[in-house]
N, C-alpha and C positions, 0 to 999 in steps of 0.2 A: 333160618329156618328147615328141618330135613322134614320132606312129606316123600311118600311115593302114589304113584296114579298109576292105574291098571283098569285101560283103556283107553288106545292113542286114537280114537279115533277126531271127528272134525271138531268137535268139544274138547275132547279132551290133550289132543294135541296142543292145542292152542292155547288150553290154560295151565298145561307141562312150561308152554313157552312163556307167557304172561309170568310166572311164576318167576321163575326160572331169569327173566328182566327185571326184577325187580330182585335179585338178590338171594334165594329160595333155591337150596339144595336138593332135586327133583331123583328119585328112583323112579324109571317105567319099567312097563310090561306091556304084554301086548302077543296078542295069538299071530299078529303078523309080522315076521319078523323084520321086514324090510318100514315098518312104522318105528321100530326101538331104534337099526339105524342112522333112521334119520333124525332123530333126535340127539343121541347120543350124539352126532357131529355139531349140536347147537348145548352141548355143555350135560343134557342130560349123562342119568348115570346108569348104563344099562343093566336088565338079569336076563335070567335068561329061563326063569317060575318065578312063581308065585315064593315059594322056599327062598331061593335064593334071593329074590328082593324083600324080604325081610329079616335077612341074613344082611345082610347091607345096612338097616336100619340100625337107629341108635336111641333105644329106651328115654321115655316115653313112646308108640312108634306108632303113630298115623299112617295110615292106608285110605284114599280115593280112589272108588268104586264107576269109573265112570264108563257104564255098558247100558245098553238095551235092556229097559224095564225085561223080569221076567226068568228065562230055565238060569239064563247065564251069570247077571246077574245072584239068584237066588244061586246056586252055585259054586258062585265066587265066594261068596262069603261068607259058607259054609267050611271052604277049603280055608281059610283065612283064619278062621275060628279053630283051627287046629293047631293056627303056627307063630298067633299072637297070644303074649303074656297077659295078665290081669294088669292094668293102668295102660293098655293101648286103647286105641283109637280105629274103628272104622267110621267111614263117610262113605255116604252111597248121592253123587249125585245128579242120577239118570231122573228116569219121570218114574221115579216107583209111586205103585198105589200103597197110601200110605197108612193102611191099617198092613200090610207087610213092615211097615218101620217099627209100628210098633210092635209088632208081634218078637221081629231080631232082638229089636233092645230089651226087650223081654227074656230071650233063648242066653242074647251071651252076660246079660248082669252074673249069673254065679259065678263066670268064668275070669269077672273082673276086666271084662268088655267093654270100651263106652261104644257106645252105636251115636253115629249122629246123619236126620236126612236136609241135604241141601240141595235143595230146589234148584234150579239153576237158571235166569232166561241170559239171555246173547248173543244166541244161536255163530254164529258159522265169523260175527263181525266177533265176537268177545276180543279173544287179542288187541284189536284197538279200543275200543269201548268201553271194553273191562262188562264184567258177568253181572249184572244184577240177583244176591239171592236172599233165598228165603231159612231159615235154617232154626233147626230141632233139633233138642236133646238137652242133656247136661249145662245147668249154665256154669259150673266151677269149665267143664269138657269146653263148651263150645268158648267161653273167653279163654282158656289158656294155647287157641285154635286161633287165636284174632287176626296171628298177623296173615297167614295165611288170606284169609276171605279178606285182608284188609287191601294184600297185594293184588285180589284178583278184582274189586268192586272196584266199579266208574271213576270215583270219590267226587266229591261236590262239583267240580266243575264250575258251570258258566250260569247254571238255575240257580233262580233269585231263591233266595229264603223261603215257607211260609211264613208268615206273621202267626204270633203264640207258638212254636213251639217251644221256647225257651225252656229248661229246664228238664226236659227231656231225650232222651236216646238220641246220641249224636252220630251214630254209625250208620243210622235210616237215611240220616243225608248223604252217606257218603256212598249206599246205595249196597247194606246189608242188611239185615236182620232178624234175631233172634226173637225168631214165633212162638217160641214156649217148648214144651218135652218133646222127647222124638213123636216124629207122622207131624209133627207140628208144619215145619216146611214143605212138608211135601201139598200138605193140605192146602196151603197156599198159596204152594207155586198151581196146585192142577185146580184151582177156582180164574187166576189169572189166564191161566190157558184157555177156561171153556168163556173168560170175558173175551179172551184175542178173540175166539170162533166169532164169539158175536159184533165184534169192532170188523173183524177180516169183511164179516157174511152183509154188513152193514153197503160198503165201504164199492163189494162186486156187483152189489144189489142198484146202487147209484150211478154206476159205470154203465149198467146193461142200462139204466132207461136211456139214459146220455145216446146210448152207443146204436139205441133202434129207434133215436126221435125224427129217421131216415124212413121208419119205415109207409110202405105203401098202404099200412092197413089205414092212416094220417086223411085226413085233407091236408091237400098240396100246399097250401100258405103255410102250411102248421109244422110242415117237412122242416127241416135244417137238420142241417152240416155242421155234428161237432166237434171242436179238435179234441181228441179227448187227452193225451201230454199234455195241451195247456191249462185246458182247465187245471189235470189234478196237482201243474208246478202251480197255475195262481193261487189254488187250492193251499200251499205248501205256504204262502206269505202271507201271514195275518192272521186270514180263518179260523176260525172257532173248531176245525175238523182236521186242521195241522197234529200231524202226527209223524212217528216214525216208520209207521202202516204205510202213511200217506206218500211218504216219503220215498219210499221202494215200489209201488204202484207207482210214480210216478218213474222213477227209471222204468220198468220194465215197460210201462207205454211209448215212452222213446224212444228205446230200443227196437220196440215194436209193436206199433202202433195198432193192431189188428192181433197179437199174441199169437201168431200163427207155429211157433214153435210148441205151444200147450196145447192138449184135447180137451186138457175140464177135466180130469176124474180125479174128485180131493179124497186125500187120502187123508182118516183122524189117527194120530197117536196113541187116544186111550182117554188124557185125560178130558176130554170132555164130555165123552159117558160119564166116566167118574163123579163130573161134577152135576151132571142128568141124574146118578141117583143120588147123591149128597143133596138135592134139591127136594129130593123126593121123601129121606128118609126126615128130614126137617120140616115139610109141609109148606120148603117155598116156594110161591110159582116163580118158573123161571121162560116165560114165556118166547123172547128173543136166543135166551141161549139154545130151544131144544131145537127153537124151529131151524137153528143155526149146524145143529151137531145132525139132522134128521137132511137138509139139503145139502149137506158133503155125503150121504148116504142117497142120495135124489142121481146127484152127478155121475155116477158109475154106471148111469142106465142111459143119460142123456145128457148134455156135453154144449152149456151156453157160452156167452161170452162174460158171465160172472162168476162161472165156473175156470176159466179160466185165468182171468186177474185172479183167486183165490189161486190157484196153481202158483201161476205165478206168484205172490205174496211172500208163497209158503219156501221156494225157491228164494228169493230174497234175503227172510232176515234166517233161515235155515240150512241152504241149501237141498234141502227135502225135492227126488224127483218123483214123480207120477209113475201109482201101481205097472208094472211093464216096463219103464222104459228104462235104460241103460246109464246106468252110475259112472 
């Protein structure tokens, strides 16, 4: 299947590579000419701009926008709306606020241009592991694009089947979900990221307690020198709190037990805030998720071992760097 991708950064570039590996034809564009040239050497079709990119696509066209949420995505989708035709589709795979998806889908509908929002999780490891996707949009449009989502998804892999799922949508067992109409995909991904904040904070705080067990404030016979890399590693193996985030924690601590290369200034990319706002609108109490967001705010004033571990996890799964750190 043919697809265009706009935005060839950490995720957009690897999404392109994974699609090419699965036999799809990908036309690419990025403001950075070097990113285009690199992927052209890997069998992507280069383009000089959005208009040139659209010309190289066959109808019905599909364009995947993989850019940071905000003005750059808004401007790109607007320009695409002047270039695409009835029956074509724009897919936003970034971390867009779900209400923007609803607005865009409504605005594009009179032109007959389809809009699909795709919450995409997998970070810098997606090329190898695949991407978990939460998709919003018209059912028939999402079904037509299924070969794209199937290629990007992790697949069934070695995970045991969940009992009692007979007769349900088999796509979710392969790692992608049609969540509902426009906006539903990014709403589900938004809550996913809010939960991620809470899980990360729990690991970070737990390891901070372990780290401080040698504190001089404690009675001498209650002080333990604990090996955090080994604790993280043993918890990975058979414990009820094992997870990919714990895998990344173990890797970070093994490489640097004191995490001295991190200052602990933890950024938030928006989804945690939006999750709390949704909870307020629905009158749902989210004690853990809200506390984890506030902990990130506090980390920008004072830093702890917990904050360094949060930064290490964010760098591990998404290649995120701390504010003020050279990329």
